VODO-578207 format. One record per residue (C-alpha): x, y, z; residue in one letter. Coordinates in nm, 3 decimals. Example, Ala and Ser with C-alpha at 12.3 -4.5 7.8 and 13.67 -1.06 7.14 Angstrom:
<semis>
SEMI      px      py      pz aa
SEMI   1.230  -0.450   0.780  A
SEMI   1.367  -0.106   0.714  S
</semis>
This chain:
<semis>
SEMI      px      py      pz aa
SEMI  -2.142  -2.609  -1.071  M
SEMI  -1.917  -2.298  -1.136  L
SEMI  -1.591  -2.269  -0.998  R
SEMI  -1.412  -1.948  -0.984  V
SEMI  -1.051  -1.852  -0.876  A
SEMI  -1.027  -1.521  -0.756  V
SEMI  -0.648  -1.417  -0.720  V
SEMI  -0.576  -1.199  -0.446  G
SEMI  -0.748  -1.183  -0.132  S
SEMI  -0.718  -0.806  -0.053  G
SEMI  -1.071  -0.597  -0.043  P
SEMI  -1.109  -0.608  -0.436  S
SEMI  -1.054  -0.997  -0.440  G
SEMI  -1.283  -1.031  -0.136  V
SEMI  -1.545  -0.837  -0.253  Y
SEMI  -1.531  -1.018  -0.598  T
SEMI  -1.588  -1.330  -0.402  A
SEMI  -1.861  -1.196  -0.206  Q
SEMI  -2.061  -1.078  -0.522  S
SEMI  -1.997  -1.405  -0.689  L
SEMI  -2.183  -1.580  -0.428  V
SEMI  -2.451  -1.296  -0.336  Q
SEMI  -2.522  -1.246  -0.712  Q
SEMI  -2.499  -1.589  -0.860  S
SEMI  -2.822  -1.742  -1.017  V
SEMI  -2.582  -2.041  -1.129  V
SEMI  -2.616  -2.341  -0.865  P
SEMI  -2.361  -2.467  -0.635  G
SEMI  -2.127  -2.140  -0.738  V
SEMI  -1.788  -2.231  -0.551  R
SEMI  -1.526  -1.972  -0.519  V
SEMI  -1.159  -2.015  -0.413  D
SEMI  -0.960  -1.719  -0.315  V
SEMI  -0.553  -1.754  -0.426  L
SEMI  -0.307  -1.570  -0.252  D
SEMI   0.067  -1.588  -0.277  R
SEMI   0.113  -1.496   0.090  L
SEMI  -0.016  -1.751   0.376  P
SEMI  -0.200  -1.462   0.534  C
SEMI  -0.550  -1.304   0.360  P
SEMI  -0.638  -0.912   0.343  Y
SEMI  -0.366  -0.789   0.110  G
SEMI  -0.297  -0.422   0.178  L
SEMI  -0.554  -0.418   0.474  V
SEMI  -0.314  -0.631   0.668  R
SEMI   0.010  -0.514   0.488  Y
SEMI  -0.055  -0.146   0.385  G
SEMI  -0.265  -0.001   0.634  V
SEMI  -0.036   0.185   0.940  A
SEMI  -0.034  -0.022   1.216  P
SEMI  -0.150   0.281   1.430  D
SEMI  -0.465   0.306   1.208  H
SEMI  -0.701   0.064   1.401  E
SEMI  -1.028   0.160   1.261  K
SEMI  -0.915   0.116   0.912  I
SEMI  -0.734  -0.201   1.005  K
SEMI  -1.064  -0.334   1.190  S
SEMI  -1.220  -0.368   0.784  L
SEMI  -1.045  -0.724   0.857  Q
SEMI  -1.340  -0.830   1.023  Q
SEMI  -1.553  -0.735   0.739  N
SEMI  -1.338  -0.937   0.520  L
SEMI  -1.309  -1.246   0.749  R
SEMI  -1.660  -1.285   0.735  A
SEMI  -1.700  -1.281   0.370  V
SEMI  -1.392  -1.562   0.361  L
SEMI  -1.580  -1.742   0.632  E
SEMI  -1.862  -1.818   0.417  D
SEMI  -1.895  -2.213   0.314  E
SEMI  -1.899  -2.116  -0.054  R
SEMI  -1.586  -1.940  -0.016  I
SEMI  -1.240  -2.099   0.041  A
SEMI  -0.905  -1.932   0.106  F
SEMI  -0.603  -2.092  -0.060  V
SEMI  -0.262  -1.926   0.032  G
SEMI   0.125  -1.959  -0.011  D
SEMI   0.024  -2.022  -0.400  V
SEMI   0.260  -1.818  -0.651  E
SEMI   0.055  -1.728  -0.972  I
SEMI   0.280  -1.637  -1.244  G
SEMI   0.597  -1.687  -1.392  E
SEMI   0.736  -1.895  -1.091  Q
SEMI   0.407  -2.081  -0.998  G
SEMI   0.080  -2.147  -1.177  L
SEMI   0.054  -2.018  -1.533  T
SEMI  -0.299  -1.834  -1.624  P
SEMI  -0.327  -2.102  -1.898  A
SEMI  -0.329  -2.375  -1.599  R
SEMI  -0.575  -2.192  -1.377  L
SEMI  -0.800  -2.224  -1.650  L
SEMI  -0.774  -2.572  -1.697  E
SEMI  -0.855  -2.612  -1.318  M
SEMI  -1.161  -2.344  -1.307  Y
SEMI  -1.444  -2.219  -1.505  H
SEMI  -1.299  -1.877  -1.462  A
SEMI  -1.052  -1.666  -1.327  V
SEMI  -1.042  -1.332  -1.188  V
SEMI  -0.716  -1.168  -1.117  Y
SEMI  -0.727  -0.887  -0.852  C
SEMI  -0.354  -0.839  -0.793  V
SEMI  -0.348  -0.473  -0.747  G
SEMI  -0.038  -0.253  -0.841  A
SEMI   0.257  -0.386  -0.654  A
SEMI   0.507  -0.160  -0.813  R
SEMI   0.617   0.196  -0.700  D
SEMI   0.675   0.473  -0.986  R
SEMI   1.050   0.582  -0.965  R
SEMI   1.153   0.952  -0.955  L
SEMI   1.388   0.896  -1.238  G
SEMI   1.671   1.144  -1.090  V
SEMI   2.023   1.094  -1.044  P
SEMI   2.112   0.958  -0.714  G
SEMI   1.761   0.773  -0.696  E
SEMI   1.946   0.444  -0.598  D
SEMI   2.203   0.565  -0.319  L
SEMI   2.201   0.387   0.012  A
SEMI   1.920   0.562   0.205  G
SEMI   1.684   0.610  -0.063  S
SEMI   1.374   0.412  -0.070  F
SEMI   1.035   0.386  -0.195  S
SEMI   0.785   0.432   0.069  A
SEMI   0.640   0.074   0.006  T
SEMI   0.960  -0.055   0.148  D
SEMI   0.924   0.139   0.428  F
SEMI   0.542   0.053   0.469  V
SEMI   0.625  -0.323   0.408  S
SEMI   0.928  -0.318   0.675  W
SEMI   0.667  -0.210   0.961  Y
SEMI   0.372  -0.388   0.837  S
SEMI   0.598  -0.742   0.837  A
SEMI   0.529  -0.820   0.497  H
SEMI   0.750  -1.152   0.455  P
SEMI   0.890  -1.008   0.148  D
SEMI   1.071  -0.719   0.363  A
SEMI   1.390  -0.794   0.484  V
SEMI   1.382  -0.827   0.848  A
SEMI   1.529  -0.520   1.021  N
SEMI   1.570  -0.400   0.687  G
SEMI   1.561  -0.020   0.828  F
SEMI   1.778  -0.096   1.151  A
SEMI   2.142   0.032   1.174  G
SEMI   2.385   0.186   0.979  S
SEMI   2.342   0.294   0.657  G
SEMI   1.925   0.267   0.623  T
SEMI   1.874   0.657   0.711  G
SEMI   1.731   0.591   1.063  L
SEMI   2.060   0.672   1.176  D
SEMI   2.053   1.015   1.048  G
SEMI   1.909   1.318   1.154  R
SEMI   1.662   1.425   0.868  S
SEMI   1.449   1.257   0.624  A
SEMI   1.272   1.359   0.324  V
SEMI   0.939   1.225   0.204  V
SEMI   0.880   1.291  -0.160  I
SEMI   0.507   1.310  -0.218  G
SEMI   0.160   1.457  -0.067  V
SEMI  -0.069   1.169  -0.081  G
SEMI  -0.189   0.972   0.206  N
SEMI   0.117   0.700   0.190  V
SEMI   0.337   1.033   0.227  A
SEMI   0.139   1.124   0.520  V
SEMI   0.119   0.751   0.678  D
SEMI   0.524   0.722   0.632  V
SEMI   0.576   1.085   0.775  T
SEMI   0.359   0.977   1.079  R
SEMI   0.531   0.659   1.148  I
SEMI   0.887   0.877   1.164  L
SEMI   0.751   1.113   1.383  A
SEMI   0.533   0.932   1.597  R
SEMI   0.725   0.794   1.931  G
SEMI   0.786   0.411   1.957  A
SEMI   0.613   0.405   2.284  D
SEMI   0.289   0.491   2.088  E
SEMI   0.323   0.197   1.850  L
SEMI   0.380  -0.039   2.141  L
SEMI  -0.007  -0.115   2.167  P
SEMI  -0.024  -0.197   1.773  T
SEMI   0.095  -0.510   1.584  D
SEMI   0.412  -0.344   1.431  V
SEMI   0.688  -0.635   1.438  P
SEMI   0.900  -0.647   1.723  E
SEMI   1.211  -0.556   1.514  G
SEMI   1.065  -0.247   1.348  A
SEMI   0.979  -0.131   1.704  L
SEMI   1.315  -0.133   1.830  R
SEMI   1.437   0.007   1.513  A
SEMI   1.207   0.300   1.509  L
SEMI   1.262   0.320   1.875  E
SEMI   1.657   0.391   1.839  A
SEMI   1.596   0.609   1.531  S
SEMI   1.774   0.946   1.543  R
SEMI   1.561   1.111   1.317  V
SEMI   1.444   1.466   1.430  R
SEMI   1.283   1.617   1.134  E
SEMI   1.067   1.487   0.884  V
SEMI   0.999   1.728   0.530  H
SEMI   0.704   1.594   0.328  M
SEMI   0.773   1.763   0.021  V
SEMI   0.508   1.817  -0.308  G
SEMI   0.595   1.950  -0.632  R
SEMI   0.233   2.105  -0.670  R
SEMI   0.047   2.325  -0.392  G
SEMI  -0.164   2.229  -0.093  P
SEMI  -0.433   2.300  -0.305  G
SEMI  -0.368   2.015  -0.503  Q
SEMI  -0.251   1.745  -0.302  A
SEMI  -0.396   1.408  -0.254  K
SEMI  -0.419   1.363   0.116  F
SEMI  -0.727   1.346   0.280  T
SEMI  -0.784   1.581   0.550  T
SEMI  -0.826   1.321   0.820  K
SEMI  -0.495   1.180   0.766  E
SEMI  -0.329   1.557   0.749  L
SEMI  -0.502   1.671   1.097  R
SEMI  -0.335   1.364   1.269  E
SEMI   0.013   1.513   1.173  L
SEMI  -0.097   1.790   1.408  G
SEMI  -0.207   1.558   1.673  G
SEMI   0.114   1.397   1.738  L
SEMI   0.232   1.436   2.115  P
SEMI   0.595   1.432   2.058  G
SEMI   0.620   1.654   1.704  A
SEMI   0.499   1.982   1.568  R
SEMI   0.413   2.076   1.214  V
SEMI   0.553   2.371   1.025  R
SEMI   0.442   2.532   0.708  V
SEMI   0.608   2.799   0.517  D
SEMI   0.350   3.074   0.421  P
SEMI   0.542   3.166   0.136  A
SEMI   0.446   2.816  -0.007  D
SEMI   0.121   2.874   0.037  L
SEMI   0.119   3.216  -0.107  A
SEMI   0.211   3.058  -0.436  L
SEMI  -0.101   2.849  -0.452  D
SEMI  -0.363   3.034  -0.678  P
SEMI  -0.632   2.902  -0.487  A
SEMI  -0.509   2.960  -0.123  Y
SEMI  -0.643   3.317  -0.128  A
SEMI  -0.992   3.218  -0.287  D
SEMI  -1.055   2.836  -0.251  P
SEMI  -1.406   2.846  -0.367  T
SEMI  -1.347   2.649  -0.673  G
SEMI  -1.188   2.361  -0.507  L
SEMI  -1.357   1.998  -0.415  P
SEMI  -1.428   2.008  -0.036  A
SEMI  -1.161   1.785   0.085  V
SEMI  -0.907   2.033  -0.061  N
SEMI  -1.083   2.338   0.098  R
SEMI  -1.040   2.177   0.422  R
SEMI  -0.696   2.071   0.341  N
SEMI  -0.593   2.415   0.275  L
SEMI  -0.754   2.549   0.598  E
SEMI  -0.550   2.286   0.791  V
SEMI  -0.218   2.417   0.646  V
SEMI  -0.324   2.768   0.676  R
SEMI  -0.355   2.698   1.050  G
SEMI  -0.009   2.559   1.045  W
SEMI   0.133   2.839   0.872  A
SEMI  -0.016   3.099   1.123  A
SEMI   0.105   2.927   1.408  D
SEMI   0.428   3.143   1.359  G
SEMI   0.702   2.924   1.211  A
SEMI   0.753   3.101   0.907  G
SEMI   1.025   2.983   0.655  G
SEMI   1.335   3.142   0.799  S
SEMI   1.477   2.936   1.055  E
SEMI   1.790   2.704   0.992  S
SEMI   1.757   2.297   0.987  S
SEMI   1.890   2.339   1.345  D
SEMI   1.651   2.557   1.474  A
SEMI   1.373   2.351   1.326  F
SEMI   1.485   2.020   1.466  G
SEMI   1.471   2.154   1.843  T
SEMI   1.123   2.324   1.877  F
SEMI   0.810   2.171   2.012  G
SEMI   0.955   1.832   2.150  G
SEMI   1.193   1.572   1.986  P
SEMI   1.085   1.566   1.619  R
SEMI   0.954   1.791   1.389  G
SEMI   0.763   1.794   1.050  I
SEMI   0.746   2.026   0.766  R
SEMI   0.537   2.057   0.487  L
SEMI   0.656   2.179   0.164  R
SEMI   0.531   2.291  -0.139  F
SEMI   0.594   2.376  -0.494  F
SEMI   0.960   2.181  -0.504  L
SEMI   1.019   1.933  -0.755  R
SEMI   1.337   1.688  -0.702  P
SEMI   1.611   1.697  -0.965  V
SEMI   1.893   1.490  -0.791  E
SEMI   1.991   1.290  -0.485  L
SEMI   2.296   1.421  -0.368  L
SEMI   2.548   1.183  -0.194  G
SEMI   2.844   1.155   0.031  E
SEMI   3.049   0.796   0.048  N
SEMI   2.771   0.628  -0.148  G
SEMI   2.511   0.742   0.079  R
SEMI   2.216   0.997   0.051  V
SEMI   2.306   1.315   0.213  A
SEMI   2.048   1.572   0.069  A
SEMI   1.805   1.626  -0.223  V
SEMI   1.835   1.892  -0.469  R
SEMI   1.465   2.053  -0.570  F
SEMI   1.362   2.303  -0.809  E
SEMI   1.142   2.575  -0.722  R
SEMI   0.806   2.542  -0.934  T
SEMI   0.564   2.782  -0.989  E
SEMI   0.188   2.751  -1.109  P
SEMI   0.148   2.744  -1.519  D
SEMI  -0.176   2.847  -1.515  G
SEMI  -0.324   2.540  -1.664  A
SEMI  -0.326   2.349  -1.380  G
SEMI   0.001   2.228  -1.375  G
SEMI   0.374   2.331  -1.247  V
SEMI   0.659   2.475  -1.427  R
SEMI   1.037   2.507  -1.336  G
SEMI   1.160   2.828  -1.222  T
SEMI   1.532   2.744  -1.248  G
SEMI   1.591   2.833  -0.887  A
SEMI   1.695   2.548  -0.668  Y
SEMI   1.767   2.462  -0.308  E
SEMI   1.869   2.154  -0.075  E
SEMI   1.745   1.973   0.192  I
SEMI   1.916   1.758   0.414  E
SEMI   1.857   1.391   0.449  A
SEMI   2.009   1.077   0.532  Q
SEMI   1.667   0.924   0.468  L
SEMI   1.473   0.957   0.153  V
SEMI   1.130   0.802   0.093  L
SEMI   0.944   0.852  -0.234  R
SEMI   0.583   0.832  -0.230  A
SEMI   0.459   0.917  -0.567  V
SEMI   0.222   0.664  -0.694  G
SEMI   0.193   0.302  -0.791  Y
SEMI   0.173   0.106  -1.122  K
SEMI   0.073  -0.236  -1.213  G
SEMI   0.321  -0.508  -1.292  V
SEMI   0.275  -0.735  -1.564  P
SEMI   0.162  -1.102  -1.490  L
SEMI   0.320  -1.357  -1.732  P
SEMI   0.066  -1.495  -1.929  G
SEMI  -0.167  -1.206  -1.944  L
SEMI  -0.185  -0.905  -2.180  P
SEMI  -0.066  -0.586  -2.045  F
SEMI  -0.085  -0.212  -2.094  D
SEMI   0.254  -0.078  -2.012  E
SEMI   0.174   0.271  -2.048  A
SEMI  -0.149   0.240  -1.785  R
SEMI  -0.031  -0.049  -1.559  G
SEMI  -0.317  -0.258  -1.631  T
SEMI  -0.466  -0.542  -1.802  V
SEMI  -0.670  -0.450  -2.103  P
SEMI  -1.031  -0.497  -2.017  N
SEMI  -1.403  -0.439  -2.104  E
SEMI  -1.613  -0.405  -1.807  A
SEMI  -1.395  -0.668  -1.641  G
SEMI  -1.341  -0.933  -1.937  R
SEMI  -0.969  -0.933  -2.040  V
SEMI  -0.909  -0.865  -2.359  L
SEMI  -0.639  -1.074  -2.606  R
SEMI  -0.562  -0.883  -2.922  D
SEMI  -0.878  -0.688  -2.867  G
SEMI  -1.129  -0.947  -2.789  A
SEMI  -1.280  -1.080  -2.472  P
SEMI  -1.098  -1.386  -2.352  S
SEMI  -1.371  -1.621  -2.210  L
SEMI  -1.316  -1.699  -1.858  G
SEMI  -1.044  -1.452  -1.788  E
SEMI  -1.138  -1.143  -1.573  Y
SEMI  -0.991  -0.845  -1.362  V
SEMI  -1.092  -0.635  -1.095  A
SEMI  -0.952  -0.349  -0.866  G
SEMI  -0.619  -0.144  -0.955  W
SEMI  -0.482  -0.419  -1.203  I
SEMI  -0.834  -0.342  -1.397  K
SEMI  -0.881   0.051  -1.340  R
SEMI  -0.526   0.169  -1.229  G
SEMI  -0.442   0.280  -0.858  P
SEMI  -0.728   0.524  -0.791  T
SEMI  -0.990   0.550  -0.570  G
SEMI  -1.040   0.413  -0.178  V
SEMI  -1.105   0.083  -0.033  I
SEMI  -1.485   0.125  -0.093  G
SEMI  -1.425   0.192  -0.470  T
SEMI  -1.355  -0.176  -0.502  N
SEMI  -1.692  -0.275  -0.435  R
SEMI  -1.892  -0.159  -0.740  P
SEMI  -1.548  -0.240  -0.962  C
SEMI  -1.582  -0.596  -0.853  A
SEMI  -1.946  -0.584  -0.907  K
SEMI  -1.916  -0.489  -1.260  E
SEMI  -1.666  -0.752  -1.337  T
SEMI  -1.900  -1.016  -1.126  V
SEMI  -2.192  -0.908  -1.353  A
SEMI  -1.972  -0.975  -1.666  S
SEMI  -1.867  -1.337  -1.526  L
SEMI  -2.205  -1.418  -1.477  L
SEMI  -2.333  -1.311  -1.797  A
SEMI  -2.079  -1.568  -1.959  D
SEMI  -2.165  -1.837  -1.706  A
SEMI  -2.325  -2.076  -1.930  E
SEMI  -2.070  -2.054  -2.163  A
SEMI  -1.829  -2.106  -1.916  L
SEMI  -1.987  -2.401  -1.733  T
SEMI  -2.030  -2.600  -2.078  D
SEMI  -1.635  -2.662  -2.037  R
SEMI  -1.572  -2.986  -1.831  Q
SEMI  -1.307  -2.963  -1.525  L
SEMI  -1.066  -3.212  -1.494  A
SEMI  -1.104  -3.238  -1.107  G
SEMI  -1.059  -3.068  -0.733  D
SEMI  -0.841  -2.801  -0.810  P
SEMI  -0.690  -2.822  -0.462  L
SEMI  -0.617  -3.180  -0.535  D
SEMI  -0.444  -3.027  -0.891  A
SEMI  -0.250  -2.777  -0.675  L
SEMI  -0.106  -3.062  -0.441  R
SEMI  -0.039  -3.283  -0.763  D
SEMI   0.173  -2.983  -0.881  L
SEMI   0.404  -2.986  -0.548  G
SEMI   0.222  -2.666  -0.371  H
SEMI   0.118  -2.688  -0.016  E
SEMI  -0.175  -2.436   0.011  P
SEMI  -0.238  -2.291   0.364  V
SEMI  -0.626  -2.317   0.414  A
SEMI  -0.809  -2.120   0.626  W
SEMI  -0.725  -2.357   0.912  R
SEMI  -0.380  -2.259   0.872  G
SEMI  -0.442  -1.886   0.876  W
SEMI  -0.622  -1.933   1.184  L
SEMI  -0.322  -2.091   1.330  S
SEMI  -0.116  -1.794   1.226  I
SEMI  -0.371  -1.581   1.402  E
SEMI  -0.277  -1.788   1.721  R
SEMI   0.099  -1.796   1.709  A
SEMI   0.092  -1.414   1.662  E
SEMI  -0.105  -1.360   1.980  S
SEMI   0.116  -1.595   2.154  A
SEMI   0.431  -1.386   2.034  L
SEMI   0.278  -1.082   2.157  G
SEMI   0.200  -1.219   2.498  H
SEMI   0.586  -1.335   2.516  S
SEMI   0.696  -0.983   2.471  L
SEMI   0.421  -0.830   2.709  G
SEMI   0.231  -0.682   2.398  R
SEMI  -0.095  -0.760   2.214  G
SEMI  -0.092  -0.944   1.897  R
SEMI   0.237  -0.891   1.719  V
SEMI   0.281  -0.999   1.347  K
SEMI   0.502  -1.250   1.237  I
SEMI   0.745  -1.083   0.985  P
SEMI   0.889  -1.389   0.774  D
SEMI   0.810  -1.655   0.546  W
SEMI   0.934  -1.935   0.761  A
SEMI   0.779  -1.808   1.084  G
SEMI   0.438  -1.775   0.867  L
SEMI   0.448  -2.120   0.719  R
SEMI   0.565  -2.299   1.054  A
SEMI   0.265  -2.127   1.234  A
SEMI   0.028  -2.226   0.942  A
SEMI   0.115  -2.563   0.972  R
SEMI   0.033  -2.621   1.342  E
SEMI  -0.284  -2.761   1.401  D
SEMI  -0.534  -2.660   1.681  A
SEMI  -0.336  -2.863   1.967  T
SEMI  -0.009  -2.713   1.843  G
SEMI   0.127  -3.002   1.698  D
SEMI   0.304  -2.976   1.364  T
</semis>
């Protein structure tokens, strides 16, 4: 028998588990999918916006894999400095595949970034997605920015589009989703009336997908503005034929918004009054240089105007402008976090590897593997994780004969309990699902997420009859 631990139950981890049981020629392969959270699905549960029901439905595909009798979900198990070390895991399993993603946001590296009201987009996403690490009601009340009039989102990728859309969407539109009650009420009370999404390059280089972009224009309570002068700076604007198809489509979308007659000359006050209660403004060729504060809170963002440098990048022009903001969300990318006990490439934010085999001092470490963002960096879409996982699994199975030569001490789950862990099994997750459905019913809504560790753990400990 080949016993494998997969660390992480997001798409990368689940696809790895699926590939292992589908491709393995080793009799009796068993896979434990470990996660520090008592809930599976990773970023599909805690990163996909609550109003993106089609993408969130991917959970049903992941669920089918985790219900395979050869695969076991093992939640609420910490790996790393505060929990099981990689060395200890290797004593319990023949092989370990780390699918831990890239959990750290890239910073702007500008003065004022740590002022009150300045957050990473991940902080905001975690809050409205009910991640238990997010402080309950963390964006409610004074000092969080939702009590201000203007928000600036720095970045022009899909995460930036998501948080812009949530800020501009009416709370009644989120009522049918699983957004936690505290976040729903805080968004309902939000005083934000204008959202600026800002990129340092042009729309032809933006990373958002056209479907996500178009959704901004479909919000019933908001209108999108684009300054035609920003677009004119983009070399591809006049002739986009050399761009990839998605970038060409993006240009057509923003071209339509610019042609709607907004222009770039209105004051901020005028912008906040047209087209309903909220407005969205897309800005390009602006690079943040400082967050300006008043009384310890962010009050504006100072940008330097950029221009194309002729080599695919941009350069500063020495011209500056300020945009009012009581809330700033940075969405400029992710970076992997070192896992104590594993080698780490700080520059790339990945674990050094060769076709998924972890490299220690340049040589493959038998029994240790990586897949997903921690293997290749934060690139690609959810589907990109399938071929990535298959490559890693192929490497692992090629090593299977050497891996199974090593005798294991016993059942890994017994070892976990002996070490003081209280792992949440699949039955515990089903109990959480029931508790979230009951919570939603009590609020007159559909299923509503439980947002805190204590609530999740209490729900997981309930059996099918509701007794603890």
